[in-house]
N, C-alpha and C positions, 0 to 999 in steps of 0.2 A: 404350480404352473403347468406341469405335465398333465395333470388331471383336467385342467381347464382346456388345454389344447385337445385332449382326447374327447372331451365333452362336445366341443365345437365341431370337431371332425365327425363325430357320430351324428350330430344334428344335421350337418351338411349332407352326409351320405343318406340319412333317412329322408331328408327333404327331397333329394334327387330321386330316390326310389319312389316317393309319393307322386312326384311329377310324372314319372314313367307310368305308374299305375293309373294316374288320372288320364293321360292322353290315350293309353291303351283301353281304358274303360270307355272313353268316348268313342273310340274306333269300334269297339265291340258292340256298343249300343246302336251306332249308325249302321253297321253291317247287318246286325240282326233285323232291324226294321226294314232296310232296303231289300234284303234277301227274302223276307216274309212277303213284302209287297210284290216282288217279282214272281214269287211262287204263286201268288193269287192270279197274277196276269197270265201265267202259263196254264191255268186250269181251262181245259177245253169245254167242259160241261157246265159252265157258268155264264150267265148273260152279263153284258157290259154294266148294267145298272148295279147288279150285285157285286161285281168285281170292284167298281168304283166305291161303293159303300164300304166294303171290307178294307180296301187300300187306305181310304181316308181314316178309318178306325185305327189302322196300324200305324200310319205315319204322323197323324195329328199330334200325338203326345210328344214327339221329338222336335216339332217346330214351335218356335215362339212367334206366332203370327202377330201378336199384339206389339211386340218389340219391332218386328219387321215393318208393321204399319207406321209406327212412330219414326223409325229410321228413314222410311221412304219419303216422308214429308220433311224431315230434318228440322234443325233449330230455326230455320227461316219461317216455317209455317205452324208447326205443331204447338208451340207455346201459346200462340194467339187464338187457338180454337177453344170453344166452350166444351164442357164435358159431354154434352149431347152431340156436338159435331165430332168429337174424338170417337165416341162410341159408334156413331153411324158410319164414319169413315173406316174404322177398324173392322166392323162387321162386313162392309162391302169389300174391303181389302182381303179379308180372310177368304171370302167366297171366291174372289178373283185368284188368289194364290192356290187354293185347293183345285179349282178348275184348270189352272195352268199346269200345276204339278201332275194332275191326272192325264192331261193332254200329252205332256212330255213323257211320262212314264208309259203311256199306252203305246209309244213307238218301240218299246223294248220287245224283241221277239226272242232271239236266241243269243243275245249278247251276254258277255260275262263282265262283271264288275270287279276290277282289281283295286284293292285298297292299299294305298302307299303309306309310307311312314308318316304318322301325324307329327305336327310341330306344335308345341305348347308355349304360350306366353302368358304366364300368370293363370288367370281363370279362363282363358280362351284357348281353343285348340283349332287348328286348321288341318283338315283331313283331305289330302289330294286323292282323287280316284280317277280311274280310266274306265270308260265303257268301251269294250272291244267287241266289234262284230267282224264278220268275214272280211269286209273291205275297208273298214275305217276304225279310228280310235277317236273318242271324244273325251277331252279332259274336263272333269268336274271337280270343284273344290267346295267342300262343306266347311262353313265356319260356325263353330259352336262355342257357347259359354256355359259355365257351370252355374246353374241356378241352385236354389236351396233344395230342390227335389232331385234334379238329374241334369244331364247334359241337354242343351237345347240349341237347335239351329237358329241363327239370327241372320244368315246370309248364305248365298250359294253363288259360285262363279261357274259359268259354262264357257269353256274355251277362253278363260281369262276375263269374261265380262260379268260383272256383279249384277245380280237381279235387283238389289236395293238401289244401286247407283242408276241403273236403267230406269226403274220406276221413278226415282227422284227427278231425273232429267225430264221425263214425260210429264210428271205432275207440275214441275216448275214452269214448263211451257204453257200448260193449261192455266195455271194460276197467274202467270205474268200477263196473260191476255184477258182472263175472265175472273170469275168468282169461285169461291169454294163450292157453291151449289152447282156450278158448271162441272167441276171435277166429280162431285157425287153423281151427277146425272150421267156422265161418261162412264163411270165405274158401273152404274146400274145397267147401262145399255151395252156394255162390253165393247166399247169403242177403243179401249186401251188394251194392248196385248203385251 
């Protein structure tokens, strides 16, 4: 009986250590990607187009834009789409997210990013951060899940507002009044921010 108790205790302790390693590895991956992107932004001798290209190359592997596209339409619309519609929407959504992320990231000048203690719930980790400049703090929360390859971002909150929930609300408004083709057209013509 004692051996069984020790075995269970060891399993629990090793599982807890694994969770700590998981959430810390997620935090390390996020920090390394964001720090690398900010380092590119701070290069004075590089034009904007080259900076954008390098930043997208750095951050794209940590984002799961396909899952984000699916979540932004939600169960209400995603299942009813054809494979062709899903692919077209996902491509446009990825372009939109990349452009939006570059736009927000380009506002960084001399700010510092403070990574707070990550919180893990199973295969998901929430990493709160603060972007601190001379005159203000902006809270940003990154939500990641553990894929088969690595940690991937599936949502972000800026000042408590979820990007996915915001897009879903905008897409719902368009789809309640119009068609899926209307939504695709708006995504193509950058009417949605």
